[in-house]
C-alpha positions as CSV (number, residue, x, y, z in Angstrom):
1,M,12.1,9.0,-6.3
2,K,13.3,6.1,-8.2
3,A,11.8,2.4,-8.3
4,S,14.6,1.2,-6.2
5,F,13.3,3.1,-3.2
6,W,10.2,0.7,-3.3
7,F,11.8,-2.4,-4.1
8,D,14.2,-1.9,-1.0
9,K,11.2,-1.2,1.1
10,W,9.5,-4.5,0.0
11,Q,12.8,-6.4,0.4
12,S,13.7,-4.9,3.8
13,R,9.9,-5.1,5.1
14,E,9.8,-1.6,5.8
15,I,6.0,-1.6,4.7
16,A,4.3,0.5,7.3
17,F,2.4,1.9,4.4
18,H,0.6,-1.5,4.2
19,E,-2.5,-1.4,6.3
20,G,-3.1,-4.9,7.7
21,K,-6.9,-4.4,7.7
22,V,-9.7,-3.3,5.3
23,N,-9.7,0.6,5.4
24,Q,-12.7,1.7,7.5
25,L,-13.4,4.8,5.3
26,L,-13.5,2.6,1.9
27,E,-16.2,0.5,3.8
28,K,-18.3,3.3,5.0
29,H,-17.9,5.4,1.7
30,V,-17.7,3.1,-1.3
31,N,-21.3,3.6,-1.9
32,E,-20.6,7.2,-2.9
33,L,-19.1,5.7,-6.1
34,K,-22.6,4.3,-7.2
35,L,-21.2,1.2,-8.5
36,R,-23.4,-1.4,-10.3
37,P,-22.7,-5.1,-9.5
38,H,-19.8,-6.5,-11.3
39,A,-18.3,-2.9,-12.0
40,H,-14.7,-2.6,-12.8
41,I,-12.6,-0.5,-10.4
42,F,-8.9,0.3,-10.6
43,V,-6.4,0.4,-7.7
44,P,-3.2,2.1,-8.6
45,L,-0.1,1.1,-6.6
46,C,-2.0,-1.5,-4.9
47,G,0.6,-3.4,-3.0
48,K,-1.0,-6.3,-1.1
49,T,-3.8,-4.3,0.4
50,K,-6.5,-6.0,2.3
51,D,-8.9,-3.8,0.5
52,I,-8.7,-5.8,-2.5
53,A,-10.1,-9.0,-1.1
54,W,-13.1,-6.7,0.4
55,L,-13.9,-5.2,-3.0
56,L,-14.0,-8.7,-4.5
57,K,-16.4,-9.9,-1.9
58,Q,-18.7,-6.9,-3.0
59,G,-18.9,-8.5,-6.6
60,L,-16.6,-6.1,-8.2
61,H,-13.9,-6.8,-10.9
62,V,-10.5,-5.2,-9.8
63,T,-7.5,-4.2,-11.7
64,G,-4.5,-3.3,-9.8
65,A,-1.1,-1.8,-10.8
66,E,2.0,-2.3,-8.5
67,L,5.8,-2.1,-9.1
68,S,6.8,-4.7,-6.6
69,K,6.5,-8.5,-7.7
70,T,7.1,-9.5,-4.3
71,A,3.8,-7.6,-3.0
72,I,1.8,-9.2,-5.7
73,D,3.1,-12.7,-5.1
74,E,2.1,-12.4,-1.2
75,L,-1.3,-10.6,-2.3
76,F,-2.2,-13.8,-4.4
77,D,-0.9,-16.1,-1.7
78,E,-2.9,-14.4,1.0
79,L,-6.1,-14.3,-1.3
80,E,-5.4,-18.1,-1.9
81,M,-5.5,-17.8,-5.6
82,T,-3.2,-19.3,-8.3
83,P,-2.9,-16.7,-10.9
84,K,-2.1,-17.0,-14.5
85,I,0.9,-14.9,-15.5
86,E,1.5,-13.5,-18.6
87,K,3.9,-10.9,-20.2
88,I,2.1,-7.8,-21.8
89,D,4.5,-5.3,-23.1
90,K,6.5,-4.3,-20.2
91,F,4.3,-5.9,-17.6
92,E,3.8,-9.1,-16.0
93,V,0.2,-9.5,-15.6
94,Y,-1.4,-11.7,-12.9
95,K,-4.9,-13.0,-13.5
96,S,-7.3,-15.1,-11.4
97,R,-11.0,-14.7,-11.3
98,H,-12.2,-11.2,-11.4
99,L,-8.7,-9.8,-10.1
100,T,-6.2,-8.6,-12.6
101,V,-2.7,-6.9,-11.7
102,F,-0.1,-5.3,-13.8
103,V,3.4,-5.7,-12.2
104,G,5.6,-3.1,-13.5
105,D,5.8,0.8,-14.2
106,F,2.4,2.5,-13.5
107,F,3.4,5.4,-15.9
108,E,3.6,2.8,-18.6
109,L,0.0,1.9,-18.4
110,T,-2.4,2.8,-21.0
111,T,-6.2,2.4,-21.2
112,S,-5.6,-0.5,-23.7
113,H,-4.0,-2.3,-20.9
114,I,-6.6,-1.8,-18.4
115,Q,-9.7,-1.1,-20.5
116,A,-12.4,0.8,-19.4
117,V,-13.0,1.3,-15.7
118,D,-16.1,2.5,-13.6
119,A,-14.3,3.9,-10.8
120,V,-10.6,4.5,-9.1
121,Y,-9.7,3.7,-5.6
122,D,-6.7,5.4,-4.3
123,R,-5.7,5.0,-0.9
124,A,-1.8,4.9,-0.9
125,A,-0.9,6.1,-4.3
126,F,-1.3,9.9,-4.5
127,I,0.3,10.3,-0.9
128,A,3.2,8.1,-2.1
129,M,4.2,10.8,-4.5
130,P,6.8,13.4,-4.0
131,R,5.8,16.8,-5.4
132,T,8.2,16.3,-8.3
133,M,6.0,13.5,-9.6
134,L,2.3,14.4,-8.7
135,Q,1.9,16.2,-11.9
136,D,2.8,13.2,-14.0
137,Y,0.8,11.0,-11.6
138,S,-2.5,13.0,-11.5
139,C,-2.2,13.4,-15.4
140,K,-1.8,9.6,-15.9
141,L,-4.6,8.7,-13.7
142,I,-7.0,11.2,-15.2
143,E,-6.0,9.6,-18.6
144,L,-6.6,5.9,-17.3
145,A,-9.8,6.8,-15.3
146,N,-11.3,8.6,-18.3
147,N,-14.0,10.5,-16.3
148,A,-14.8,7.7,-13.8
149,P,-15.2,8.7,-10.3
150,Q,-12.4,8.3,-7.6
151,L,-12.4,7.5,-3.9
152,L,-9.2,8.8,-2.5
153,I,-7.8,8.2,1.1
154,G,-4.8,9.7,2.8
155,Y,-3.4,11.3,5.6
156,T,-3.3,15.1,6.6
157,Y,-0.6,16.0,9.0
158,D,2.2,18.8,9.6
159,Q,4.8,17.8,6.8
160,N,7.4,19.9,8.8
161,L,7.5,17.5,11.4
162,V,8.6,14.3,9.3
163,A,9.4,13.9,5.5
164,G,7.3,11.6,3.3
165,P,6.3,9.3,2.0
166,P,3.5,9.3,2.9
167,F,3.1,12.8,2.0
168,S,0.2,15.0,3.5
169,V,-2.8,15.5,1.4
170,S,-5.4,18.3,1.6
171,Q,-8.1,19.8,-0.3
172,T,-6.4,22.5,-1.6
173,K,-3.5,20.0,-3.1
174,L,-6.2,17.9,-4.6
175,V,-7.8,20.8,-6.3
176,H,-4.4,21.9,-7.5
177,Y,-3.6,18.6,-9.1
178,Y,-7.3,17.4,-10.0
179,G,-9.5,20.5,-10.0
180,Q,-9.7,21.1,-13.8
181,E,-11.1,17.5,-14.3
182,Y,-13.0,16.8,-11.3
183,K,-15.0,18.3,-8.7
184,I,-13.9,17.5,-5.2
185,N,-15.9,16.7,-2.2
186,Q,-14.4,15.7,1.1
187,L,-16.6,13.1,2.6
188,E,-14.9,12.6,6.1
189,I,-11.9,13.3,8.0
190,I,-10.9,11.3,11.3
191,D,-8.1,11.2,13.8
192,S,-5.6,8.5,12.7
193,E,-5.0,5.6,14.9
194,D,-1.2,6.0,14.4
195,N,1.5,9.0,14.1
196,I,3.0,9.1,10.9
197,K,6.4,7.4,11.4
198,G,5.6,7.4,15.3
199,V,6.3,11.2,15.1
200,A,3.4,13.3,13.5
201,P,-0.1,13.2,14.7
202,A,-2.4,12.9,11.7
203,Q,-5.8,12.6,10.2
204,E,-7.2,10.4,7.6
205,G,-9.4,11.8,4.9
206,C,-11.6,10.6,2.4
207,W,-12.5,12.4,-0.8
208,L,-14.9,11.7,-3.4
209,L,-13.5,13.2,-6.9
210,Y,-16.3,13.1,-9.7
211,S,-16.5,14.4,-13.4
212,S,-16.8,18.2,-13.6
213,V,-18.4,17.4,-17.2
214,D,-22.2,17.9,-16.7
């Protein structure tokens, strides 16, 4: 899957993956991350998610990563923030108050870019990746998280009915890609309000991934 795929989606406004409200499973289960006040949370492939505004209101420091400059321009407009924009390596970096977003290729990020994080929130990144990219994605996120816990939210549905993205996620799939580094606890699974691409009935699941190091 090339970067042009996502650029075209934003250009043509085919952004059904953008949830126009705060995710209910995030609101319900964020405390499972056991974050202290002013903790630092990383949101990969963040788009212009409403979840960022909600996380900021909880007093958290948020760092996002996103390929589309259009998405991040819209994010800051909707937040009514005027970011300072600077060039760091291959990224355009948007900064304002307690929010920083790296615009560019997620796979080029390093821990020196985002610094230490206390948690990861993944609502639309893992499920955006085709199988050919999941190994690279999960390894990169493990590197960036450095044992920090992760709250992961995604859809479970019959992949035979419709092609992704979003791609279906399951406990088995998460164990395959994250099981050596994390213990994986499914917190809840609920019926989704919408069918995937109007075709496939789906459930939305929430998992807590936490370090398997005792």
